[in-house]
C-alpha positions, 0 to 999 in steps of 0.5 A: 500500500502506498500513500501519496502526498503531493509528489511524495510517496509513502510506503504503508505496507506490503505483503503476500497472500499465501495459499495452501497448494494442496487446497482446492481452488475454491478454498484458495480463492476464499483465502485470498478474499479473507486476507484481502478483506482483512487488509482493507479493513486494517488500512482503510484505503481510499481506492484500489488498483488491479493489474489487468490479466496477461496471457501466460503460455499455459492457459490454465495458469491464465484462467486461475490468475483471472479467477484470483483477480476476480476475487480481488476486484470483488473484495475491493468493490464490496468495500465500496472502493473505486477501482482502477485497472492497469495494463502490465506495460503501463505499470512498467512504464510508470515505474521504470520508464519503459513498458518492456522492463524486466521484473528485476528492473521494476524491483530495482526501481522500487528500491529507489522509489521506496528506500529502505522498504523490505519487500515481502517477495516478488508478488508484493513487489508487483503489487507495490508497482501497481500501487505506485502506478496508480498513485501517479496515474489515477484521475482525481 
């Protein structure tokens, strides 16, 4: 989570939802919903941002990612938050300056933009990148 005051970004929190790989897909989706709802209630954001689905080489992975993304959209909407969606290339361009940036370049730039912040992992880095892009690109 990121807060913006003028041109200044402030790191609020970051983390990852871990699901049990042995659990059924519906149970894993329930875990995502429950944990995201807890984050929303704890931090009371004024908006949400979600990355658009990109197509993987594996169609099953793309479908599961889309289902998880749908749960995130539902949790944000249920909380009454305005939601913005951003293409991966736009997020990368907002963070690194080029839409073709590699994950390592995005993570390196996060360290520049948020010095001293300990990232909870690659998924948390991706989420922070979306949050920063949203802070810069959101209307209003």
